C-alpha positions as CSV (number, residue, x, y, z in Angstrom):
1,M,-85.3,-82.1,69.9
2,T,-84.3,-83.5,66.4
3,S,-86.0,-86.8,66.8
4,K,-89.1,-85.2,68.1
5,I,-89.4,-83.1,65.1
6,N,-88.9,-86.2,62.7
7,H,-91.4,-88.3,64.7
8,R,-94.2,-85.7,64.4
9,Y,-93.1,-85.2,60.6
10,I,-93.6,-89.3,60.4
11,L,-96.9,-89.1,62.1
12,F,-98.0,-86.1,59.6
13,L,-97.1,-88.0,56.5
14,I,-98.8,-91.1,57.9
15,G,-101.9,-89.4,58.7
16,F,-101.9,-87.5,55.2
17,M,-101.3,-90.7,53.4
18,L,-104.2,-92.3,55.4
19,T,-106.3,-89.3,54.5
20,G,-105.5,-89.8,50.7
21,V,-106.0,-93.3,50.6
22,I,-109.5,-92.7,52.2
23,C,-110.6,-90.0,49.7
24,F,-108.9,-92.1,47.0
25,A,-111.3,-94.7,48.1
26,Q,-114.4,-92.3,48.1
27,S,-113.9,-91.4,45.2
28,E,-113.4,-94.6,43.4
29,V,-116.8,-95.0,42.5
30,V,-118.4,-92.7,39.8
31,E,-121.4,-91.2,40.5
32,D,-123.4,-91.4,37.3
33,F,-125.4,-94.4,38.0
34,K,-128.4,-94.7,35.7
35,P,-131.2,-97.8,36.0
36,S,-130.6,-100.5,34.2
37,S,-132.4,-101.4,31.0
38,V,-134.3,-104.4,32.1
39,N,-135.5,-103.1,35.2
40,Q,-139.6,-103.5,36.0
41,P,-141.4,-100.4,34.8
42,G,-140.6,-97.7,37.2
43,K,-138.2,-99.2,39.4
44,Q,-134.9,-96.8,39.8
45,F,-132.7,-99.8,41.1
46,P,-130.4,-101.8,39.9
47,Q,-128.3,-99.2,38.3
48,V,-125.2,-99.1,36.4
49,N,-122.6,-96.5,36.1
50,S,-120.2,-95.9,33.6
51,E,-117.5,-98.1,35.4
52,R,-119.6,-101.0,34.7
53,R,-120.5,-101.2,38.4
54,V,-123.8,-102.4,39.3
55,R,-125.7,-100.8,42.5
56,V,-128.8,-102.2,44.3
57,S,-131.0,-101.1,46.7
58,I,-133.9,-103.1,49.1
59,A,-135.7,-102.1,51.9
60,A,-135.2,-104.9,54.3
61,P,-135.2,-103.2,58.1
62,E,-135.2,-106.5,59.9
63,A,-132.2,-107.9,58.0
64,N,-128.7,-108.5,59.6
65,L,-126.7,-108.8,56.8
66,V,-127.5,-108.1,52.7
67,Q,-125.3,-108.8,49.9
68,L,-125.3,-108.7,46.3
69,D,-124.1,-111.8,44.5
70,I,-123.1,-111.5,40.9
71,G,-120.1,-113.0,38.7
72,G,-119.6,-115.3,41.6
73,V,-118.6,-112.6,44.2
74,K,-120.7,-111.4,46.9
75,Y,-120.7,-107.4,48.0
76,D,-122.0,-106.5,51.5
77,L,-124.3,-103.8,51.5
78,T,-125.0,-101.0,53.7
79,K,-128.1,-100.1,55.8
80,D,-129.5,-96.8,56.4
81,N,-131.5,-95.4,59.2
82,N,-134.6,-96.1,57.2
83,G,-133.9,-99.8,56.8
84,V,-132.9,-99.6,53.3
85,W,-129.8,-101.9,52.1
86,T,-127.8,-100.3,49.2
87,G,-124.0,-101.2,47.8
88,E,-122.4,-101.7,44.0
89,S,-120.5,-104.3,43.0
90,A,-116.9,-104.0,41.4
91,P,-116.9,-103.4,37.6
92,Q,-118.4,-106.2,35.6
93,D,-117.6,-107.3,31.9
94,E,-119.8,-105.9,29.0
95,G,-123.1,-108.1,28.4
96,F,-125.8,-109.7,30.3
97,H,-125.7,-111.3,33.7
98,Y,-127.5,-113.0,36.2
99,Y,-127.8,-112.0,39.7
100,Q,-129.3,-112.2,43.0
101,L,-129.5,-110.9,46.7
102,N,-128.8,-112.8,49.8
103,I,-130.9,-111.6,52.6
104,D,-129.5,-113.4,55.9
105,G,-128.2,-116.4,54.0
106,A,-131.5,-116.8,51.8
107,S,-130.7,-116.1,48.0
108,V,-134.0,-114.0,46.7
109,P,-134.5,-112.2,43.3
110,D,-134.3,-108.7,43.1
111,P,-137.6,-107.0,43.0
112,G,-136.4,-104.1,40.6
113,S,-135.1,-106.3,38.0
114,K,-137.2,-108.0,35.6
115,Y,-137.0,-111.6,35.7
116,F,-135.1,-114.4,33.3
117,Y,-134.9,-118.1,33.6
118,G,-131.0,-119.2,34.2
119,A,-129.2,-120.8,36.7
120,G,-132.0,-123.1,37.2
121,R,-134.4,-120.7,38.4
122,W,-136.5,-117.4,37.7
123,G,-134.2,-114.6,38.7
124,S,-133.0,-111.3,38.2
125,G,-130.8,-110.3,35.5
126,I,-128.7,-106.8,34.3
127,E,-127.5,-105.5,31.3
128,I,-124.4,-103.9,31.1
129,P,-124.2,-101.8,28.1
130,A,-121.8,-103.2,25.4
131,H,-119.7,-101.1,23.1
132,D,-121.1,-103.0,20.1
133,R,-124.9,-103.5,21.4
134,E,-126.3,-102.0,18.3
135,F,-126.6,-105.4,16.3
136,Y,-129.1,-106.4,19.1
137,A,-130.7,-103.0,19.8
138,L,-134.3,-102.7,19.1
139,K,-134.4,-100.3,15.9
140,D,-137.0,-98.8,13.7
141,V,-136.8,-101.8,11.4
142,P,-139.1,-104.3,10.2
143,H,-139.6,-106.8,12.9
144,G,-140.5,-110.4,12.9
145,L,-143.1,-112.6,15.6
146,V,-141.9,-114.8,18.2
147,S,-144.9,-117.1,18.8
148,E,-145.4,-120.2,21.0
149,R,-145.9,-123.4,20.1
150,V,-147.4,-126.0,22.8
151,Y,-147.2,-129.9,21.9
152,F,-147.7,-132.9,23.7
153,S,-144.6,-135.4,23.4
154,K,-145.5,-139.0,23.3
155,I,-142.1,-139.4,24.1
156,T,-141.8,-137.9,27.0
157,Q,-145.0,-137.9,27.9
158,V,-145.4,-134.4,29.2
159,W,-146.9,-131.1,27.5
160,R,-143.7,-129.1,26.4
161,Q,-143.6,-125.8,24.3
162,C,-141.3,-124.4,21.8
163,L,-140.7,-120.6,20.8
164,V,-140.8,-119.8,17.1
165,Y,-139.1,-116.5,15.2
166,T,-140.9,-115.9,12.0
167,P,-139.3,-113.0,10.1
168,P,-140.8,-109.4,9.2
169,C,-141.7,-110.9,5.9
170,Y,-143.4,-113.9,6.5
171,E,-147.1,-112.6,6.5
172,N,-146.5,-110.9,3.4
173,D,-146.7,-113.8,1.0
174,N,-148.2,-116.7,1.7
175,A,-146.7,-119.1,-1.0
176,K,-143.0,-118.2,0.2
177,R,-141.3,-121.0,2.0
178,Y,-138.3,-120.2,4.4
179,P,-135.4,-121.9,6.1
180,V,-135.2,-123.1,9.7
181,L,-132.4,-122.6,12.3
182,Y,-132.7,-124.8,15.0
183,L,-131.3,-123.0,18.3
184,Q,-130.5,-124.5,21.7
185,H,-130.1,-122.9,25.1
186,G,-127.5,-123.8,27.8
187,S,-127.4,-125.6,30.8
188,F,-129.8,-124.8,33.6
189,E,-131.5,-122.6,31.2
190,D,-134.7,-123.1,28.9
191,E,-136.6,-122.5,25.7
192,T,-137.2,-118.7,26.6
193,G,-133.2,-118.0,27.1
194,W,-132.3,-117.1,23.3
195,S,-135.6,-114.7,22.9
196,A,-135.1,-112.8,26.4
197,Q,-131.7,-113.0,27.2
198,G,-130.6,-113.9,24.0
199,H,-132.3,-111.1,21.9
200,A,-132.5,-113.6,19.1
201,S,-135.2,-112.0,17.0
202,L,-133.6,-108.5,17.5
203,I,-130.2,-109.7,16.3
204,L,-132.2,-111.4,13.0
205,D,-134.3,-108.1,12.3
206,N,-131.6,-106.1,12.5
207,L,-129.5,-108.4,10.2
208,I,-132.3,-108.8,7.6
209,A,-132.9,-105.1,7.4
210,E,-129.4,-104.8,6.5
211,K,-129.5,-107.5,4.1
212,K,-126.5,-109.4,5.9
213,A,-128.8,-112.4,6.5
214,V,-131.3,-114.6,4.9
215,P,-134.7,-114.4,6.4
216,M,-135.4,-117.5,8.4
217,I,-137.6,-119.3,10.7
218,I,-136.0,-119.9,14.1
219,V,-137.1,-122.8,16.5
220,M,-136.1,-122.6,20.2
221,D,-137.1,-125.6,22.4
222,N,-136.2,-127.0,25.6
223,G,-133.4,-129.2,25.7
224,Y,-134.2,-130.9,28.5
225,A,-136.3,-134.0,27.6
226,Y,-136.5,-137.6,29.6
227,K,-138.4,-140.6,29.0
228,P,-140.5,-141.6,32.1
229,Q,-138.7,-144.8,32.2
230,N,-135.3,-142.9,32.3
231,L,-136.3,-140.6,35.1
232,E,-136.4,-143.5,37.2
233,N,-133.2,-144.8,35.9
234,A,-130.7,-142.0,36.5
235,D,-126.7,-142.5,36.4
236,R,-124.8,-142.4,39.3
237,R,-124.8,-138.0,39.2
238,G,-128.5,-138.2,39.4
239,R,-129.1,-137.6,35.7
240,P,-131.2,-139.6,33.4
241,A,-130.4,-140.2,30.0
242,S,-131.5,-137.6,27.4
243,A,-134.2,-138.0,25.0
244,F,-133.8,-134.7,23.4
245,E,-132.1,-135.9,20.0
246,E,-135.4,-138.0,19.6
247,V,-137.9,-135.6,20.5
248,M,-136.0,-132.9,17.8
249,I,-136.0,-135.5,15.0
250,T,-139.3,-137.3,15.2
251,E,-141.1,-134.4,17.0
252,I,-140.3,-130.7,16.8
253,I,-138.9,-131.0,13.3
254,P,-142.0,-132.7,11.8
255,M,-144.3,-130.2,13.7
256,I,-142.7,-126.9,12.7
257,D,-142.6,-128.2,9.1
258,T,-146.6,-128.9,9.3
259,E,-147.0,-125.6,10.9
260,F,-145.0,-123.4,8.9
261,R,-144.1,-122.7,5.4
262,T,-140.6,-124.4,5.5
263,L,-138.0,-125.6,2.9
264,K,-138.0,-129.2,4.0
265,D,-134.5,-130.4,2.8
266,R,-131.4,-130.7,5.1
267,E,-129.5,-127.8,3.0
268,H,-132.5,-125.3,4.5
269,R,-131.7,-126.9,8.0
270,A,-129.4,-125.5,10.3
271,I,-128.7,-126.2,13.9
272,A,-126.5,-124.5,16.8
273,G,-126.5,-124.3,20.7
274,L,-124.3,-122.7,23.5
275,S,-122.6,-124.6,25.8
276,M,-124.4,-127.5,27.1
277,G,-126.5,-126.8,23.8
278,A,-123.6,-127.1,21.6
279,N,-123.0,-130.6,22.8
280,Q,-126.5,-131.9,22.0
281,T,-126.6,-130.0,18.6
282,M,-123.3,-131.7,17.5
283,R,-124.6,-135.0,18.6
284,I,-127.7,-134.3,16.8
285,I,-126.4,-132.9,13.8
286,M,-123.6,-136.0,13.1
287,N,-126.4,-138.5,13.8
288,N,-128.6,-137.2,11.4
289,L,-126.6,-135.4,8.6
290,D,-130.0,-136.5,6.1
291,V,-131.7,-133.7,8.0
292,F,-129.1,-130.7,8.8
293,A,-126.5,-129.4,6.5
294,S,-125.1,-126.7,9.2
295,Y,-123.7,-126.6,12.5
296,G,-122.7,-123.8,14.9
297,G,-121.7,-124.4,18.5
298,F,-121.0,-121.5,20.7
299,S,-118.6,-121.8,23.5
300,G,-118.8,-126.0,23.6
301,T,-118.2,-129.0,21.5
302,S,-118.8,-132.7,22.3
303,N,-115.3,-133.2,23.8
304,Y,-115.9,-132.3,27.1
305,P,-114.2,-132.4,29.7
306,S,-111.2,-131.5,27.3
307,A,-108.8,-133.6,26.0
308,D,-105.6,-133.0,24.3
309,D,-105.8,-135.1,21.5
310,I,-108.8,-136.8,20.4
311,D,-109.1,-140.2,18.7
312,V,-110.9,-139.7,15.7
313,N,-111.6,-143.4,15.5
314,T,-113.7,-143.5,18.6
315,F,-115.0,-140.0,19.1
316,L,-118.8,-139.7,18.5
317,G,-118.6,-143.2,17.2
318,G,-116.3,-142.6,14.6
319,K,-118.3,-139.8,13.2
320,F,-115.5,-137.6,12.0
321,K,-113.2,-140.2,10.5
322,D,-113.9,-139.5,6.9
323,G,-113.2,-135.9,6.5
324,E,-113.5,-135.6,2.8
325,A,-117.0,-136.9,2.8
326,L,-118.0,-134.7,5.9
327,S,-116.8,-131.5,3.8
328,K,-119.2,-132.3,1.2
329,Q,-121.8,-132.6,3.4
330,I,-121.4,-130.1,5.9
331,K,-122.1,-126.2,4.2
332,V,-121.2,-124.4,7.4
333,F,-119.3,-125.8,10.2
334,W,-118.6,-122.8,12.8
335,L,-117.3,-122.5,16.5
336,G,-117.4,-119.6,18.7
337,L,-115.6,-118.7,22.1
338,G,-115.2,-115.8,24.2
339,T,-111.5,-114.8,24.8
340,K,-112.3,-114.8,28.6
341,E,-114.0,-118.3,28.9
342,P,-112.9,-120.3,31.7
343,D,-111.5,-123.8,31.6
344,P,-112.1,-126.4,30.4
345,F,-114.0,-124.6,27.2
346,P,-110.7,-123.2,25.6
347,G,-108.7,-126.4,25.9
348,S,-112.0,-128.5,24.7
349,V,-112.6,-126.4,21.9
350,G,-109.1,-126.1,20.9
351,A,-108.8,-129.9,20.8
352,F,-111.8,-130.2,18.6
353,R,-110.2,-127.7,16.1
354,N,-107.2,-129.6,16.5
355,M,-109.1,-132.8,14.9
356,L,-110.8,-130.8,12.4
357,D,-107.8,-129.5,10.9
358,N,-106.5,-133.0,11.0
359,I,-109.1,-134.0,8.9
360,G,-109.4,-131.7,6.8
361,L,-112.6,-130.0,7.6
362,D,-113.1,-126.5,7.3
363,H,-114.8,-124.6,9.7
364,V,-115.2,-121.1,11.0
365,Y,-113.8,-120.1,14.3
366,Y,-114.9,-116.7,15.8
367,E,-113.5,-115.3,19.3
368,S,-115.6,-112.8,20.9
369,P,-113.3,-110.1,22.0
370,G,-113.4,-109.8,26.4
371,T,-116.3,-111.8,27.2
372,A,-116.5,-114.9,29.1
373,H,-118.9,-118.0,29.0
374,E,-122.1,-115.3,29.0
375,W,-124.9,-114.2,26.7
376,L,-122.7,-111.2,25.0
377,T,-120.4,-114.2,23.7
378,W,-123.6,-115.8,22.4
379,R,-125.4,-113.0,20.9
380,R,-122.0,-112.1,19.1
381,S,-121.6,-115.8,17.9
382,L,-125.4,-115.8,16.5
383,K,-124.9,-112.4,14.6
384,E,-122.0,-114.2,13.0
385,Y,-123.2,-117.6,12.2
386,A,-126.7,-116.7,11.2
387,A,-125.1,-114.3,8.4
388,L,-123.4,-117.5,6.8
389,L,-126.3,-119.7,6.4
390,F,-128.4,-120.5,3.4
391,K,-126.6,-118.6,1.2
């Protein structure tokens, strides 16, 4: 009799525990979802809740499997009786994220979100509201203008485009000239990245309104540039030699100096880039110290992949051998990194900083708390870097 009672008691406990688990699982998701700030007009999905989960919904009545693909993880969606698939992700980090939907193995953009160029395609993006988003928010302050400049590159033999930000006061005084920041995107992105995903214009509008940054022009060009003959002679990885440095120095800068009221000396030119753009812009400034006086590297340097020790005599052709001379030439040398960056970026940037310390080249180092290799890291980096320029 006792054993039967114990057996029933045990079964009761197991049932109670399982019920508790099920109830807990059902209550895990907080139902306070709101449409994303970057949805297409009138679209209710995708949505974000206070836990930073992303919920998507799409009608695909003939599909057998639909998934949300975000942050390198795929989440299965659930189909209702009307053929509408809905589901959500685990909590995401603050900031902007690319994502896509996977329908029976085909990756497609979410028809509810605006489209952004990233990961080598036009696709979906979503904002997870950041606690410090005020610095890139749209506010009631004077706003600058982002314009398109289309030009034919004799070097690459193709038409190219750059986006140019002029500060709010640019149109008020036709005699005043401005310093210029040349700002580059990362791999598999293009010249639209800093304007659309990066909110560069809003960041500068707000900094200028708060008198934390000098009014400046920002030029955002496409870092992919190849000579026709180089396209036919790619390396073993299928990558042709880049001609972007030549395009920058001999075509973009002269065009900007001709078409805009710029200050045309090196002290009033700065350059910066994120990831791949950090690599490109470092090479550009170190090969052209007569053109630029300030550098910003966001989540990247030129020692990629990382090395524990950098031979200063051979790195970038020995450009860093004379730290004392460089200290006199470079006004701002700035590096930034997210605290959650994946390998090899922490090691790469760390080794590069050790080299700078060894040669006595002062630099500013910034860490973006709680962010990885993503746009919130780079937005914060631009905010910190731009505030130091041309002062």
